[in-house]
C-alpha positions as CSV (number, residue, x, y, z in Angstrom):
1,X,-3.1,6.4,28.5
2,X,-1.0,3.5,28.8
3,X,-1.7,0.1,27.4
4,X,-4.6,-1.6,28.1
5,X,-5.1,-5.4,29.3
6,X,-6.6,-7.5,27.0
7,X,-10.2,-8.5,28.2
8,X,-11.2,-11.9,29.1
9,X,-12.2,-14.0,26.1
10,X,-15.9,-14.5,27.2
11,X,-16.2,-10.5,27.1
12,X,-15.0,-10.2,23.8
13,X,-17.3,-13.1,22.8
14,X,-20.2,-11.2,24.6
15,X,-19.4,-7.8,22.9
16,X,-19.2,-9.4,19.5
17,X,-22.4,-11.3,20.0
18,X,-24.6,-8.2,20.5
19,X,-27.6,-8.5,17.9
20,X,-27.1,-4.7,16.8
21,X,-23.3,-4.9,16.4
22,X,-23.9,-8.1,14.1
23,X,-26.4,-6.5,11.9
24,X,-23.7,-3.2,11.5
25,X,-21.1,-6.1,10.5
26,X,-23.4,-7.6,8.0
27,X,-24.6,-4.1,6.5
28,X,-20.8,-2.7,6.1
29,X,-19.1,-6.0,5.2
30,X,-22.0,-6.8,2.3
31,X,-19.6,-7.5,-1.2
32,X,-16.1,-6.8,0.9
33,X,-13.4,-8.9,1.6
34,X,-13.3,-9.5,5.5
35,X,-10.3,-10.8,7.3
36,X,-10.6,-11.5,11.2
37,X,-7.6,-11.0,13.4
38,X,-6.8,-13.8,15.9
39,X,-4.7,-13.2,19.0
40,X,-1.7,-14.9,17.3
41,X,-2.4,-14.7,13.5
42,X,-4.6,-13.3,10.7
43,X,-7.1,-15.1,9.1
44,X,-6.8,-16.5,5.7
45,X,-8.0,-14.1,2.4
46,X,-10.1,-14.2,0.9
47,X,-12.8,-14.4,3.1
48,X,-16.4,-12.9,3.4
49,X,-19.4,-12.4,5.8
50,X,-22.7,-13.1,3.9
51,X,-24.7,-14.5,6.9
52,X,-25.0,-14.0,10.7
53,X,-23.5,-17.6,11.2
54,X,-20.5,-16.4,9.0
55,X,-19.4,-13.8,11.4
56,X,-20.6,-16.1,14.4
57,X,-17.9,-18.6,13.2
58,X,-15.1,-16.2,13.3
59,X,-16.0,-15.2,16.8
60,X,-16.1,-18.8,18.2
61,X,-12.9,-19.4,16.4
62,X,-11.3,-16.6,18.4
63,X,-11.3,-13.7,16.0
64,X,-10.5,-10.3,17.9
65,X,-10.6,-7.9,15.3
66,X,-11.9,-7.4,11.9
67,X,-10.9,-5.6,8.5
68,X,-12.7,-5.1,5.3
69,X,-11.8,-4.0,1.9
70,X,-12.4,-0.5,0.7
71,X,-13.0,-2.3,-2.4
72,X,-16.6,-3.7,-3.0
73,X,-16.6,-7.1,-5.2
74,X,-19.0,-8.8,-7.0
75,X,-18.0,-12.0,-5.2
76,X,-14.8,-11.5,-2.7
77,X,-14.5,-15.3,-2.5
78,X,-13.4,-15.3,-6.4
79,X,-10.4,-12.9,-5.8
80,X,-7.8,-15.6,-6.0
81,X,-9.2,-17.3,-9.0
82,X,-9.7,-14.2,-11.1
83,X,-6.7,-12.7,-12.6
84,X,-8.1,-9.1,-13.6
85,X,-9.4,-7.7,-10.7
86,X,-10.9,-5.0,-12.4
87,X,-13.1,-7.6,-13.7
88,X,-14.6,-8.4,-10.2
89,X,-14.5,-4.9,-8.6
90,X,-17.8,-3.3,-8.6
91,X,-16.7,-0.1,-6.7
92,X,-14.4,1.4,-4.2
93,X,-15.1,3.8,-0.9
94,X,-12.7,6.6,0.0
95,X,-11.3,5.7,3.6
96,X,-8.7,8.2,4.6
97,X,-6.6,7.0,7.8
98,X,-5.0,9.7,10.0
99,X,-2.2,8.3,12.1
100,X,-0.5,10.3,14.8
101,X,1.8,8.9,17.5
102,X,2.6,12.1,19.1
103,X,-0.7,13.3,20.2
104,X,-4.4,12.7,19.9
105,X,-5.5,16.3,20.1
106,X,-3.5,16.9,16.9
107,X,-5.0,13.9,15.4
108,X,-8.2,15.6,16.0
109,X,-6.6,18.8,14.6
110,X,-5.7,16.9,11.5
111,X,-9.0,15.0,11.0
112,X,-10.9,18.4,11.0
113,X,-8.7,19.7,8.3
114,X,-9.4,16.7,5.9
115,X,-13.0,17.2,7.1
116,X,-13.0,21.0,6.1
117,X,-11.0,20.1,2.7
118,X,-13.9,17.5,1.5
119,X,-16.6,20.1,2.4
120,X,-14.9,22.7,0.5
121,X,-15.0,20.4,-2.7
122,X,-18.7,19.9,-1.9
123,X,-18.7,16.8,-0.1
124,X,-21.3,17.1,2.8
125,X,-21.8,13.2,3.5
126,X,-18.7,12.4,5.3
127,X,-18.4,9.7,7.9
128,X,-15.7,9.7,10.8
129,X,-14.5,7.2,13.3
130,X,-12.1,6.6,15.9
131,X,-9.4,4.2,14.5
132,X,-9.1,2.3,17.8
133,X,-5.9,3.7,18.7
134,X,-3.9,6.6,17.4
135,X,-6.3,8.6,15.3
136,X,-9.4,8.7,12.9
137,X,-10.5,7.3,9.7
138,X,-12.6,9.6,7.0
139,X,-14.7,8.1,4.9
140,X,-16.8,9.0,1.6
141,X,-19.0,6.3,0.3
142,X,-18.5,5.1,-3.3
143,X,-21.8,6.3,-4.6
144,X,-20.9,9.8,-4.1
145,X,-18.4,9.5,-6.7
146,X,-19.1,9.7,-10.6
147,X,-19.4,6.3,-12.4
148,X,-17.0,7.4,-15.1
149,X,-14.1,9.9,-15.6
150,X,-14.2,10.2,-19.4
151,X,-14.4,7.0,-20.9
152,X,-13.2,5.2,-17.8
153,X,-15.4,3.3,-15.4
154,X,-14.3,4.6,-11.9
155,X,-14.1,1.2,-10.5
156,X,-11.0,0.6,-12.9
157,X,-9.3,3.5,-11.5
158,X,-8.5,2.0,-8.3
159,X,-5.9,2.1,-6.6
160,X,-4.2,5.1,-8.7
161,X,-7.2,7.4,-8.0
162,X,-7.8,6.7,-4.4
163,X,-4.1,7.4,-3.9
164,X,-4.0,10.2,-6.0
165,X,-6.8,11.6,-4.1
166,X,-5.3,11.5,-0.8
167,X,-2.0,12.8,-2.1
168,X,-3.8,15.9,-3.5
169,X,-5.3,16.5,0.0
170,X,-2.1,16.0,1.7
171,X,-0.6,18.5,-0.6
172,X,-3.5,21.1,-0.2
173,X,-3.3,20.8,3.4
174,X,0.6,20.8,4.1
175,X,1.1,24.4,5.0
176,X,-1.9,24.3,7.5
177,X,-0.8,21.2,9.2
178,X,2.8,22.6,9.3
179,X,1.5,25.1,11.7
180,X,-1.0,22.8,13.5
181,X,2.3,20.6,14.2
182,X,4.3,23.7,15.2
183,X,1.4,24.9,17.6
184,X,1.4,21.5,19.2
185,X,5.3,21.7,20.1
186,X,6.7,19.0,17.2
187,X,8.5,21.1,14.9
188,X,11.8,19.5,15.5
189,X,10.1,16.1,14.7
190,X,9.0,17.6,11.4
191,X,12.6,18.3,9.9
192,X,13.8,16.5,7.2
193,X,16.6,17.4,4.9
194,X,14.3,18.7,2.3
195,X,12.5,21.0,4.7
196,X,9.6,20.6,7.1
197,X,7.2,17.4,6.6
198,X,4.3,17.5,8.9
199,X,3.4,14.0,7.9
200,X,6.1,12.7,9.8
201,X,4.3,13.7,12.8
202,X,0.5,13.3,11.7
203,X,0.3,11.2,8.9
204,X,-2.7,11.0,6.2
205,X,-1.7,7.8,4.8
206,X,-1.6,7.1,1.2
207,X,-0.3,3.4,1.0
208,X,-3.1,2.6,-1.2
209,X,-2.9,-0.7,-2.8
210,X,-4.8,-3.6,-4.3
211,X,-7.1,-5.2,-1.7
212,X,-6.4,-2.1,0.6
213,X,-8.1,-3.1,4.3
214,X,-9.6,-0.6,7.0
215,X,-10.7,-1.5,10.4
216,X,-14.3,-2.1,10.4
217,X,-16.4,0.1,12.3
218,X,-17.5,-1.3,16.1
219,X,-14.6,-3.7,15.6
220,X,-12.1,-3.9,18.6
221,X,-8.5,-2.7,18.1
222,X,-6.1,-5.7,18.9
223,X,-4.0,-3.7,21.0
224,X,-5.8,-0.7,22.7
225,X,-8.8,-3.0,23.2
226,X,-10.8,0.0,22.2
227,X,-13.8,-0.2,19.6
228,X,-13.1,1.5,16.5
229,X,-16.0,3.8,17.1
230,X,-18.0,5.8,14.4
231,X,-18.9,9.3,15.7
232,X,-20.5,12.4,14.0
233,X,-18.0,15.1,12.6
234,X,-19.2,17.8,15.0
235,X,-18.3,15.5,17.8
236,X,-14.4,15.4,16.9
237,X,-13.2,17.8,19.8
238,X,-15.3,16.4,22.7
239,X,-14.2,12.7,21.7
240,X,-11.8,11.0,24.2
241,X,-10.4,7.4,23.9
242,X,-12.4,6.3,26.8
243,X,-15.9,7.0,25.0
244,X,-14.7,3.8,23.0
245,X,-14.4,1.6,25.8
246,X,-16.5,-1.3,24.8
247,X,-19.1,-1.5,27.4
248,X,-19.9,2.1,26.9
249,X,-20.7,1.9,23.3
250,X,-24.0,2.2,21.8
251,X,-24.6,1.6,17.7
252,X,-26.3,4.9,16.8
253,X,-23.9,6.1,14.4
254,X,-23.0,4.8,11.0
255,X,-19.9,4.5,8.9
256,X,-20.0,4.9,5.0
257,X,-23.9,5.0,5.3
258,X,-24.9,8.2,3.8
259,X,-24.4,9.7,0.5
260,X,-25.7,12.0,-2.5
261,X,-24.9,11.0,-5.9
262,X,-22.2,12.8,-7.3
263,X,-21.2,15.2,-4.6
264,X,-17.7,14.0,-5.1
265,X,-17.1,14.9,-8.8
266,X,-15.4,17.9,-8.0
267,X,-12.8,16.3,-5.8
268,X,-12.2,13.6,-8.4
269,X,-11.9,16.4,-11.1
270,X,-9.3,18.2,-9.0
271,X,-7.6,15.0,-8.1
272,X,-7.2,13.9,-11.7
273,X,-5.7,17.5,-12.9
274,X,-3.4,17.1,-10.0
275,X,-2.3,13.7,-10.8
276,X,-1.7,14.6,-14.6
277,X,0.7,17.3,-13.4
278,X,2.9,15.2,-11.3
279,X,3.1,12.9,-14.3
280,X,4.0,15.5,-16.3
281,X,7.1,16.7,-14.0
282,X,7.8,13.1,-13.5
283,X,8.3,12.9,-17.4
284,X,10.5,16.1,-17.5
285,X,12.8,14.7,-14.8
286,X,12.9,11.3,-16.8
287,X,13.7,13.3,-20.0
288,X,16.8,15.1,-18.1
289,X,18.1,11.8,-16.9
290,X,20.6,9.4,-19.0
291,X,18.2,6.6,-20.7
292,X,21.4,4.4,-20.1
293,X,19.9,3.6,-16.4
294,X,18.8,0.3,-17.2
295,X,21.2,-0.9,-20.2
296,X,21.6,-4.6,-19.8
297,X,25.4,-5.5,-19.0
298,X,27.1,-7.9,-21.0
299,X,27.8,-10.3,-18.3
300,X,25.5,-11.3,-15.3
301,X,25.7,-9.4,-12.0
302,X,26.3,-11.6,-9.0
303,X,23.8,-12.3,-6.8
304,X,25.5,-10.9,-3.9
305,X,24.7,-7.4,-5.0
306,X,20.9,-8.0,-5.0
307,X,18.6,-6.0,-3.2
308,X,16.9,-7.4,0.1
309,X,13.7,-6.8,-1.2
310,X,14.6,-9.5,-4.2
311,X,16.3,-11.7,-2.0
312,X,12.9,-11.8,0.2
313,X,11.1,-12.7,-2.9
314,X,13.8,-15.4,-3.5
315,X,13.0,-17.0,-0.3
316,X,9.5,-18.0,-1.5
317,X,6.6,-16.7,-0.9
318,X,2.6,-17.3,0.4
319,X,0.9,-14.6,-1.5
320,X,1.7,-12.3,-4.7
321,X,3.6,-15.6,-6.2
322,X,2.6,-14.2,-9.8
323,X,3.4,-10.5,-9.6
324,X,6.9,-12.0,-8.0
325,X,7.3,-14.4,-11.2
326,X,7.0,-11.3,-13.3
327,X,9.3,-9.1,-11.1
328,X,11.9,-12.0,-11.0
329,X,12.1,-12.4,-14.5
330,X,12.4,-8.7,-15.7
331,X,15.0,-8.3,-12.9
332,X,17.0,-11.2,-13.9
333,X,16.9,-10.2,-17.6
334,X,18.0,-6.4,-16.9
335,X,21.1,-7.6,-14.8
336,X,22.3,-9.7,-17.5
337,X,21.0,-13.0,-16.9
338,X,20.3,-15.1,-20.1
339,X,16.8,-17.0,-20.2
340,X,18.2,-20.6,-20.0
341,X,19.8,-19.7,-16.7
342,X,16.5,-17.4,-15.6
343,X,14.5,-20.4,-16.0
344,X,16.6,-22.9,-13.8
345,X,16.6,-20.1,-11.3
346,X,12.7,-19.6,-11.6
347,X,11.9,-23.2,-11.0
348,X,14.4,-23.3,-8.0
349,X,12.2,-20.5,-6.6
350,X,9.1,-21.9,-7.1
351,X,9.6,-24.7,-5.2
352,X,10.5,-22.8,-2.4
353,X,7.3,-21.1,-2.4
354,X,4.6,-22.4,0.3
355,X,2.4,-23.2,-2.5
356,X,4.1,-23.4,-5.9
357,X,2.6,-22.2,-8.8
358,X,1.1,-24.6,-11.3
359,X,4.0,-25.9,-13.9
360,X,1.9,-25.1,-16.7
361,X,1.5,-21.1,-15.6
362,X,5.2,-20.8,-15.0
363,X,6.0,-22.5,-18.6
364,X,3.5,-19.8,-20.1
365,X,5.0,-16.9,-18.3
366,X,8.9,-17.9,-19.4
367,X,7.9,-18.9,-23.2
368,X,6.3,-15.4,-23.3
369,X,9.4,-13.9,-22.0
370,X,11.6,-16.0,-24.4
371,X,9.7,-14.4,-27.2
372,X,9.8,-11.1,-26.0
373,X,13.3,-8.9,-27.3
374,X,12.7,-6.0,-25.1
375,X,14.5,-5.8,-22.1
376,X,12.3,-4.2,-19.3
377,X,12.9,-3.5,-16.0
378,X,10.9,-4.6,-13.1
379,X,8.3,-2.1,-11.5
380,X,9.7,0.5,-9.2
381,X,9.8,0.1,-5.6
382,X,6.7,2.6,-5.3
383,X,4.5,1.0,-7.9
384,X,1.2,0.0,-6.6
385,X,0.3,-3.7,-5.9
386,X,3.9,-4.7,-6.0
387,X,6.8,-5.0,-3.1
388,X,5.1,-3.1,-0.2
389,X,1.6,-4.5,-0.9
390,X,3.4,-7.8,-1.4
391,X,4.8,-7.4,2.1
392,X,8.3,-8.0,0.8
393,X,10.0,-4.5,0.6
394,X,12.9,-4.4,3.0
395,X,13.7,-0.6,2.5
396,X,17.3,-0.7,3.5
397,X,19.3,2.5,3.3
398,X,19.9,2.0,-0.2
399,X,16.7,0.9,-1.4
400,X,15.2,4.2,0.3
401,X,17.2,6.1,-1.8
402,X,16.9,4.5,-5.6
403,X,13.6,4.0,-7.5
404,X,14.1,0.6,-8.8
405,X,15.6,-2.9,-7.7
406,X,17.9,-2.7,-10.7
407,X,19.1,0.7,-9.7
408,X,19.9,-1.0,-6.1
409,X,22.3,-3.3,-8.1
410,X,24.2,-0.9,-10.4
411,X,24.4,1.4,-7.5
412,X,25.9,-1.3,-5.5
413,X,28.2,-2.6,-8.2
414,X,29.5,0.8,-8.6
415,X,30.1,1.4,-5.0
416,X,31.9,-1.9,-3.9
417,X,33.8,-1.8,-1.1
418,X,37.9,-1.8,-1.5
419,X,37.8,-5.3,0.2
420,X,35.7,-6.8,-2.7
421,X,37.1,-10.0,-4.2
422,X,37.2,-8.2,-7.6
423,X,38.4,-5.1,-6.0
424,X,40.6,-4.2,-9.3
425,X,37.8,-4.4,-11.1
426,X,36.3,-1.4,-13.0
427,X,32.3,-1.1,-13.0
428,X,30.5,1.5,-15.6
429,X,27.9,3.2,-13.7
430,X,25.4,3.1,-16.6
431,X,25.4,-0.6,-17.4
432,X,27.0,-2.4,-14.8
433,X,29.6,-4.0,-17.2
434,X,33.0,-4.7,-15.6
435,X,36.5,-3.9,-16.8
436,X,40.0,-5.0,-15.3
437,X,42.1,-2.5,-17.7
438,X,41.4,1.3,-17.3
439,X,41.8,2.4,-20.9
440,X,39.1,-0.3,-21.9
441,X,36.9,1.1,-18.9
442,X,37.2,4.6,-19.9
443,X,36.5,4.1,-23.6
444,X,33.4,2.0,-22.5
445,X,32.3,4.7,-20.4
446,X,32.3,7.6,-22.7
447,X,30.7,5.7,-25.3
448,X,28.1,4.3,-23.1
449,X,27.3,7.9,-21.7
450,X,26.8,9.1,-25.3
């Protein structure tokens, strides 16, 4: 199917004005953050749909599509004013996103594998909907999960548990999916340096973060202009994209409607075991590596060696400013800057933000870091809630190879090209300290390694 032309505005409004659709949106939007998409922009966050008039206003303003949070909040409109989101989060639904750009039939096969895996774990109430473009969304309602895991409320295990469940399912299905992708004729597209990766072809996405969104059931897709249509699991094989044209849609099937209490308990237990095994493996890797990776150099490393992601933050932000402040202070300290210089740079950065952080907040954070003697690197690139969720991650060729912005800097310094202005300097690969004389350099490297 080729690209579809955007329907006329009146037809979009007419579609969204249907009473049954409005009821579906109100029901599924309850306690969720709801974000409208306009033809040229996105709606401001946070926002919500509490009454029919809220939804109607979005439509009158030109909204063409809608996303909602997998998290359910006590009051989504308070999100920006609450520092600890765990205090505001009531629960969260599991929504697994299958995205396949190569073959819609392969997307169907992947969706069926996921559904069968969920059933193998005792879950019968499984929601399915066409994503509106290249795949499917598979949903399990929050009430199917246990309220607590050990002594911890499950609402507080978001997003780590959500991502862990998806990672666990990916691990379980990998071999089967390799065969499905091979049968579909895309073996070459699976090839990587580490072997065959079927998720390069038909992805079960695991990019969960704070305030993760999914396309709302019965929303249009602002690209294909098809409806994100709920269907019954047994209808996947017969479903075709044409079935989701807006003038063919009824509103018989719900999404995240049904559940049985605790039916997902076994899935949670298995996923938690899987996550613990992964943590142990990572711990073993860390023990085997030198713990000198982030030793603070004696002299500050030049900003020309900073990773693109940090440079993106330094340009100023609209969202994620508090997290960015935490990242920047720890980053600057780890690469050799003193607190006086860091403070000056933070105030300059804050002026570049679209809406600067309050002076009192910045002062409080800087004072806290001044009193802290321990030098701690910023979060890793794959840390939930940071660079990728903040939409500042650049991911150049070197960033994709290292785990942390500080690793990037030390690697960059170590591998400087011969035409660098300081081409005669020798740089310690462990802490980044520079030397001009080889004898001192060799002595330092030996001591640093030990």
